[in-house]
C-alpha positions as CSV (number, residue, x, y, z in Angstrom):
1,X,-18.3,-79.3,37.0
2,X,-17.9,-75.9,35.3
3,X,-14.9,-73.7,35.6
4,X,-16.8,-71.3,37.8
5,X,-17.9,-74.1,40.1
6,X,-14.3,-75.3,40.3
7,X,-12.9,-71.9,41.3
8,X,-15.7,-71.3,43.8
9,X,-15.0,-74.7,45.4
10,X,-11.3,-73.9,45.5
11,X,-11.9,-70.4,46.9
12,X,-14.2,-71.8,49.7
13,X,-11.4,-74.3,50.7
14,X,-8.9,-71.5,50.9
15,X,-11.1,-69.2,52.9
16,X,-11.4,-72.0,55.6
17,X,-7.6,-71.9,56.1
18,X,-6.7,-69.4,58.8
19,X,-3.3,-69.0,57.2
20,X,-5.0,-67.4,54.3
21,X,-7.3,-65.2,56.3
22,X,-7.1,-65.1,60.1
23,X,-10.3,-64.8,62.2
24,X,-9.3,-61.2,63.1
25,X,-8.9,-60.3,59.4
26,X,-12.4,-61.8,58.7
27,X,-13.9,-59.7,61.4
28,X,-12.2,-56.6,60.0
29,X,-13.6,-57.4,56.5
30,X,-17.1,-57.8,57.9
31,X,-16.8,-54.5,59.8
32,X,-15.5,-52.7,56.6
33,X,-18.4,-54.1,54.5
34,X,-21.0,-53.3,57.1
35,X,-19.7,-49.8,57.6
36,X,-19.5,-49.1,53.9
37,X,-23.0,-50.4,53.4
38,X,-24.3,-48.1,56.2
39,X,-22.5,-45.0,54.9
40,X,-23.4,-45.5,51.3
41,X,-26.9,-47.0,51.7
42,X,-28.4,-44.1,49.7
43,X,-25.9,-44.5,46.8
44,X,-25.9,-47.9,45.2
45,X,-23.1,-46.9,42.8
46,X,-20.8,-45.9,45.7
47,X,-21.6,-49.1,47.6
48,X,-20.7,-51.2,44.5
49,X,-17.5,-49.3,44.0
50,X,-16.4,-49.8,47.6
51,X,-17.3,-53.5,47.4
52,X,-15.3,-53.9,44.2
53,X,-12.3,-52.2,45.7
54,X,-12.4,-54.4,48.8
55,X,-12.9,-57.5,46.6
56,X,-9.8,-56.7,44.5
57,X,-7.6,-56.2,47.6
58,X,-8.9,-59.4,49.3
59,X,-8.6,-61.4,46.1
60,X,-5.0,-60.4,45.6
61,X,-4.1,-61.2,49.2
62,X,-5.7,-64.6,49.1
63,X,-4.0,-65.5,45.7
64,X,-0.6,-64.4,46.9
65,X,-0.9,-66.2,50.3
66,X,-2.3,-69.4,48.7
67,X,0.6,-69.6,46.2
68,X,3.1,-69.0,48.9
69,X,1.6,-71.7,51.2
70,X,0.7,-74.4,48.7
71,X,3.3,-74.1,46.1
72,X,2.7,-74.6,42.4
73,X,3.0,-78.4,42.4
74,X,0.4,-79.0,45.0
75,X,-2.0,-76.5,43.4
76,X,-1.5,-78.2,40.0
77,X,-2.3,-81.6,41.5
78,X,-5.5,-80.3,43.1
79,X,-6.6,-78.6,39.9
80,X,-5.6,-81.6,37.7
81,X,-7.7,-84.0,39.7
82,X,-10.7,-81.8,39.6
83,X,-10.5,-81.0,35.9
84,X,-9.9,-84.6,34.9
85,X,-13.0,-85.6,36.9
86,X,-15.0,-82.9,35.3
87,X,-13.9,-83.9,31.8
88,X,-14.9,-87.5,32.4
89,X,-18.4,-86.3,33.4
90,X,-18.6,-84.3,30.2
91,X,-19.1,-81.0,32.0
92,X,-15.9,-79.4,30.8
93,X,-14.3,-79.1,27.3
94,X,-11.2,-81.2,26.8
95,X,-9.1,-78.0,26.4
96,X,-9.7,-77.2,30.1
97,X,-8.1,-80.5,31.3
98,X,-4.7,-78.9,30.7
99,X,-5.6,-75.7,32.5
100,X,-2.4,-74.6,34.4
101,X,-2.8,-72.8,37.7
102,X,0.7,-71.5,37.5
103,X,-0.6,-69.1,34.8
104,X,-4.2,-68.9,36.3
105,X,-3.9,-68.2,40.0
106,X,-7.0,-68.2,42.3
107,X,-8.4,-64.8,42.9
108,X,-8.9,-61.8,40.6
109,X,-7.9,-62.5,37.0
110,X,-6.6,-60.0,34.4
111,X,-9.1,-59.0,31.7
112,X,-9.6,-61.6,29.0
113,X,-10.2,-61.0,25.4
114,X,-14.0,-61.0,24.6
115,X,-15.4,-64.0,22.9
116,X,-18.6,-66.1,22.8
117,X,-19.7,-67.0,26.2
118,X,-16.7,-65.3,28.0
119,X,-17.6,-63.7,31.3
120,X,-15.4,-60.8,32.2
121,X,-14.3,-60.6,35.9
122,X,-14.2,-57.1,37.5
123,X,-11.4,-55.0,35.9
124,X,-8.3,-54.3,38.0
125,X,-6.4,-51.1,37.8
126,X,-3.1,-51.8,36.2
127,X,-0.1,-50.6,38.3
128,X,1.6,-47.5,37.0
129,X,5.1,-48.7,36.2
130,X,8.1,-46.5,35.3
131,X,8.4,-45.5,31.6
132,X,11.2,-47.2,29.5
133,X,14.5,-45.8,30.7
134,X,16.6,-43.1,29.1
135,X,20.3,-43.6,28.8
136,X,22.0,-43.8,32.2
137,X,25.5,-43.4,33.5
138,X,28.1,-40.7,34.1
139,X,29.4,-38.5,31.3
140,X,33.1,-39.2,31.9
141,X,34.6,-42.7,31.6
142,X,37.6,-43.4,33.8
143,X,40.7,-44.8,32.1
144,X,40.8,-48.6,32.0
145,X,42.4,-50.4,34.9
146,X,44.5,-53.6,34.3
147,X,42.7,-55.3,37.1
148,X,41.3,-54.5,40.6
149,X,44.3,-54.1,43.0
150,X,45.0,-56.6,45.6
151,X,44.5,-55.5,49.2
152,X,43.5,-56.4,52.7
153,X,40.3,-58.3,53.5
154,X,37.3,-56.2,54.4
155,X,36.0,-56.1,58.0
156,X,33.5,-58.8,58.9
157,X,29.9,-57.8,59.3
158,X,28.2,-58.7,62.6
159,X,25.2,-61.1,63.0
160,X,24.0,-63.8,60.6
161,X,25.8,-64.1,57.3
162,X,23.0,-64.2,54.7
163,X,19.6,-62.5,54.8
164,X,17.2,-61.1,52.2
165,X,16.2,-57.4,51.8
166,X,12.4,-57.0,52.1
167,X,10.4,-58.4,49.3
168,X,6.9,-56.9,48.9
169,X,5.6,-59.7,46.7
170,X,6.8,-62.8,48.4
171,X,6.1,-63.9,52.1
172,X,9.2,-63.5,54.3
173,X,11.6,-66.4,54.2
174,X,13.6,-67.8,57.1
175,X,17.2,-66.6,57.2
176,X,19.9,-68.5,55.3
177,X,22.9,-70.1,56.9
178,X,26.0,-68.1,57.5
179,X,28.0,-67.4,54.3
180,X,30.7,-65.2,55.9
181,X,31.7,-61.7,55.0
182,X,28.4,-60.3,56.3
183,X,26.7,-61.1,53.0
184,X,23.0,-60.6,52.7
185,X,21.6,-62.4,49.6
186,X,19.1,-60.4,47.6
187,X,16.4,-62.0,45.5
188,X,16.6,-65.3,43.6
189,X,14.8,-65.3,40.2
190,X,11.8,-67.6,40.1
191,X,8.5,-67.9,38.3
192,X,5.4,-66.4,39.9
193,X,1.7,-66.5,39.0
194,X,0.3,-64.4,36.2
195,X,0.7,-60.7,36.9
196,X,-1.3,-57.6,35.9
197,X,-1.1,-56.7,32.3
198,X,-0.8,-60.2,30.8
199,X,-2.5,-60.6,27.5
200,X,-4.4,-63.7,26.3
201,X,-2.4,-65.8,23.9
202,X,-5.1,-68.3,23.0
203,X,-8.9,-68.2,22.9
204,X,-11.1,-71.2,22.5
205,X,-14.1,-69.7,20.8
206,X,-16.0,-73.0,20.8
207,X,-15.9,-73.3,24.6
208,X,-15.8,-69.6,25.4
209,X,-12.8,-70.2,27.7
210,X,-9.7,-67.9,27.4
211,X,-6.4,-69.5,28.2
212,X,-3.7,-67.0,29.2
213,X,0.0,-67.6,28.7
214,X,2.2,-64.9,30.2
215,X,6.0,-64.7,30.0
216,X,7.8,-65.6,33.2
217,X,8.5,-62.9,35.8
218,X,12.3,-62.4,36.4
219,X,12.8,-61.2,39.9
220,X,15.3,-58.6,40.8
221,X,18.6,-59.8,42.2
222,X,21.1,-58.1,44.5
223,X,23.6,-58.7,47.2
224,X,23.9,-56.3,50.2
225,X,26.9,-56.1,52.5
226,X,26.8,-54.3,55.8
227,X,29.7,-52.5,57.5
228,X,31.7,-52.5,54.3
229,X,34.4,-50.0,55.4
230,X,36.2,-49.7,58.7
231,X,34.9,-46.8,60.9
232,X,37.9,-44.7,60.3
233,X,37.7,-45.2,56.5
234,X,34.0,-44.2,56.6
235,X,34.7,-41.0,58.6
236,X,37.5,-40.0,56.2
237,X,35.3,-40.6,53.2
238,X,32.5,-38.4,54.7
239,X,35.0,-35.6,55.4
240,X,36.6,-35.9,51.9
241,X,33.2,-35.4,50.3
242,X,32.3,-32.4,52.4
243,X,35.7,-30.8,51.9
244,X,35.3,-31.1,48.1
245,X,31.8,-29.6,47.8
246,X,33.0,-27.0,45.3
247,X,34.2,-29.7,42.9
248,X,30.9,-31.5,42.6
249,X,29.2,-31.0,39.2
250,X,25.8,-31.7,37.8
251,X,25.2,-35.4,37.0
252,X,25.1,-36.3,33.4
253,X,23.7,-39.2,31.4
254,X,24.5,-41.0,28.1
255,X,22.0,-39.8,25.4
256,X,20.0,-42.3,23.3
257,X,22.5,-41.7,20.5
258,X,25.4,-42.7,22.8
259,X,26.7,-39.2,23.5
260,X,28.2,-38.9,27.0
261,X,28.0,-35.9,29.3
262,X,24.4,-34.9,28.5
263,X,22.5,-33.0,31.3
264,X,18.9,-34.1,31.6
265,X,17.1,-32.8,34.7
266,X,13.9,-34.5,33.7
267,X,15.7,-37.9,34.1
268,X,18.5,-37.4,36.6
269,X,19.2,-34.7,39.1
270,X,22.2,-34.8,41.5
271,X,25.8,-33.8,41.7
272,X,28.9,-35.9,41.2
273,X,32.6,-35.8,42.1
274,X,34.8,-37.8,39.7
275,X,38.1,-37.5,41.7
276,X,37.8,-39.9,44.6
277,X,41.4,-39.5,45.8
278,X,42.7,-42.5,47.8
279,X,39.1,-43.6,48.5
280,X,38.8,-45.1,45.0
281,X,41.7,-47.5,45.7
282,X,40.2,-48.4,49.1
283,X,36.7,-49.2,47.8
284,X,38.1,-51.2,44.9
285,X,40.3,-53.3,47.1
286,X,37.2,-54.2,49.2
287,X,35.2,-55.0,46.1
288,X,38.0,-57.2,44.8
289,X,38.0,-59.3,48.0
290,X,34.2,-60.1,47.9
291,X,33.7,-60.1,44.1
292,X,33.7,-64.0,43.6
293,X,31.1,-64.5,46.3
294,X,29.0,-61.6,45.0
295,X,28.9,-62.9,41.5
296,X,28.1,-66.4,42.7
297,X,25.2,-65.2,44.8
298,X,23.8,-63.1,41.9
299,X,24.3,-65.8,39.4
300,X,26.9,-64.1,37.1
301,X,29.9,-66.0,35.8
302,X,33.2,-64.6,36.9
303,X,34.7,-62.3,34.3
304,X,38.0,-60.3,33.8
305,X,37.5,-56.7,34.9
306,X,38.9,-54.6,32.1
307,X,37.6,-51.2,33.2
308,X,36.2,-49.5,36.3
309,X,34.1,-46.4,36.7
310,X,33.6,-44.8,40.1
311,X,32.2,-41.5,41.4
312,X,30.8,-39.9,44.5
313,X,27.2,-38.8,44.1
314,X,25.5,-36.2,46.3
315,X,21.7,-36.1,46.2
316,X,19.8,-33.3,48.0
317,X,16.2,-32.2,48.3
318,X,14.2,-33.2,45.2
319,X,17.1,-35.0,43.5
320,X,16.3,-38.4,41.8
321,X,17.3,-40.7,39.0
322,X,14.6,-42.1,36.8
323,X,14.2,-45.8,35.8
324,X,17.1,-47.0,33.7
325,X,19.6,-49.8,33.0
326,X,23.3,-49.1,33.4
327,X,24.3,-50.9,30.1
328,X,21.5,-49.7,27.8
329,X,23.8,-47.8,25.2
330,X,26.5,-49.3,23.0
331,X,29.2,-47.1,24.6
332,X,28.5,-48.6,28.0
333,X,27.4,-52.1,27.0
334,X,30.5,-53.7,28.5
335,X,29.3,-52.8,32.0
336,X,28.5,-56.0,34.0
337,X,28.1,-55.2,37.7
338,X,26.8,-52.1,39.4
339,X,27.8,-51.2,43.0
340,X,26.3,-48.5,45.2
341,X,27.9,-47.7,48.6
342,X,25.8,-45.5,50.9
343,X,27.2,-43.0,53.4
344,X,26.2,-39.7,55.0
345,X,26.9,-37.4,57.9
346,X,25.5,-38.4,61.3
347,X,22.8,-37.8,62.4
348,X,21.0,-38.5,59.1
349,X,19.1,-35.5,57.8
350,X,17.3,-36.8,54.7
351,X,14.5,-39.2,53.8
352,X,13.8,-41.0,50.5
353,X,16.5,-41.7,48.0
354,X,15.6,-45.3,48.0
355,X,17.0,-47.7,45.4
356,X,14.3,-49.6,43.6
357,X,15.2,-52.7,41.6
358,X,12.4,-53.6,39.2
359,X,11.2,-57.1,38.3
360,X,11.0,-57.7,34.5
361,X,8.9,-59.9,32.3
362,X,10.8,-62.5,30.3
363,X,13.6,-61.0,28.3
364,X,12.1,-57.5,28.4
365,X,14.6,-56.2,30.9
366,X,13.9,-52.5,30.1
367,X,10.2,-52.8,31.0
368,X,9.0,-53.1,34.5
369,X,6.2,-55.4,35.6
370,X,5.1,-52.8,38.1
371,X,6.6,-54.7,41.0
372,X,10.0,-53.9,42.5
373,X,12.2,-54.4,45.6
374,X,13.3,-51.4,47.7
375,X,16.7,-50.9,49.3
376,X,16.6,-48.1,51.9
377,X,20.0,-46.3,52.2
378,X,21.9,-47.4,55.3
379,X,25.1,-46.1,56.6
380,X,28.3,-48.0,55.5
381,X,26.3,-50.4,53.3
382,X,27.0,-51.5,49.7
383,X,24.6,-53.0,47.2
384,X,25.6,-55.0,44.1
385,X,23.3,-55.9,41.2
386,X,23.6,-56.7,37.4
387,X,23.9,-53.6,35.2
388,X,21.1,-54.9,33.0
389,X,18.6,-54.6,35.9
390,X,16.1,-51.8,35.5
391,X,16.3,-49.6,38.6
392,X,15.7,-46.0,39.8
393,X,16.4,-43.7,42.8
394,X,13.3,-42.2,44.4
395,X,13.3,-38.4,45.2
396,X,15.3,-37.3,48.2
397,X,13.7,-35.1,50.9
398,X,16.2,-32.9,52.7
399,X,14.5,-30.1,54.7
400,X,17.7,-28.2,55.4
401,X,18.8,-28.4,51.7
402,X,22.4,-28.1,53.0
403,X,25.1,-30.0,51.1
404,X,26.4,-31.5,54.3
405,X,23.0,-33.2,54.9
406,X,22.9,-34.8,51.4
407,X,22.5,-38.5,50.6
408,X,25.9,-39.6,49.4
409,X,26.9,-42.7,47.5
410,X,30.2,-44.0,46.1
411,X,28.9,-45.8,43.1
412,X,30.3,-47.3,39.9
413,X,30.5,-50.1,37.4
414,X,32.7,-53.0,36.6
415,X,33.3,-53.7,32.9
416,X,34.0,-57.0,31.2
């Protein structure tokens, strides 16, 4: 049994499972193919291009759903039994007996290095990921605090305790049990099948079979808390930001050489207020109360907080923040945890400004895999994530361009 016959048999078994492709989805695919054939009958090149695009999309969907339904262990058992049988019959080279589906999922494969007898599957467009980040962070460091001040407990969030933000790569999971404090657990790191852009690490020229070995994918992690401040505290914070419009200044970043206070409109565009008044104490008291649970959920060991930075950021029409890590430079390397608290004037008058947390490959935390998880700004919501996580803020759309209609955050960093 050849490798192609093995994959064909496995694909046929998957296609028969309605959890992979439902009858309605099959009907839709048939209609798409028939319509494309009819509309491009006079142009074989166009027909082939349309078929290839549909095949790529269907293949990715089938591979993702199959992995989510079967799990790596079951798939490995199916494949192992098939490859061992084939090896005994002498139809496969011995090197293929150890073929691992965890790094070779069913469906479209990344391009393999050319070699004798190697058949190349249709090329897939690589996702356009963000460029390596420039230095992030505000230009002014706040004086070190001895510790986060003690204070009252934050208000409880309504509804179930723990839930995940949307994950575009993994099928939705059932809600977790209540954890208290209105905590919504973000994303747990786990290994996933080979992603776009993986390069072949071995090539058996004798058998013509390329064996790919990609670094594991590290999924983005975060914790989201709803209704973080009391309603009166939220209203006072909104009014404080609006009353101090004249004191907001252009946001700065830390340069690659470590110089703070650098303005770079190609990388970050927004305005910041460094004096938070009493609201800095309020937000830090709330953070102190939930910090042990937040660190536990993210998987960071508890650490002594030796310094705190905080600012209010106003983002208006066209403002953004390019992909970056919050601890990328030596001067800010002690940052451990990032927090972003969302607030705005009601009714909301802006769109966009989403927080994207990028997955990474292995230890290359500054390089995105092209996949990410999106947090849409919600009133009175706070997000925590490791400072080492590559992230970005998408452009804001605010038709009025009025300061009062801006996307506001009270954001900052805890240092170890």
